[in-house]
Residue, then its C-alpha position, 0 to 999 in steps of 0.5 A: m502655122a496653126g491659127l489662133n483659137k477663140e480664145d487667143l482671138i479674143l485675147k489679141n483684140k482686148i491687146a489691140k484694143r488697150i493700144k487703141n485706148l492708150r494711144e487715144n489717151t495721149g491725145l494723138s492720131q495714129s498718124d501723129f503717134a506715129k511721126k512722134n515715135d519715128l514709126d510708119r502710121q500702118i504700123i499703129n493701124r496693124w497693132e490697133s487692128s482686131v482684123n489683123k490675124r497675126g496681133v502683136t508680140i509681147y516685144t511689140i508690147k514692150r516697145f509700145c509701152d517703152m513708148l508711153n513710158i508705163s511699165m507692161e504691168t501698167f499695160f495689162s492692169d486694166s480690167s478688161f484683162n480680168k479673166k470672168 
């Protein structure tokens, strides 16, 4: 499998940062968020990681959005995703 190119890495990091920001907006730590959603804390850490080479799938983003009761449109409407 080919590695991610520069643009892919930028997008992967924007997604990780968006997940982290939205989770932090809940006021919950990674551990508390994981417990509330019946997940392992390491999964949340992986989703928010900028060093994880794999990134997250669109299915994971959808699952995360469902946990927060937001749409994927809301997730991606953040200004960080605006192409400049």
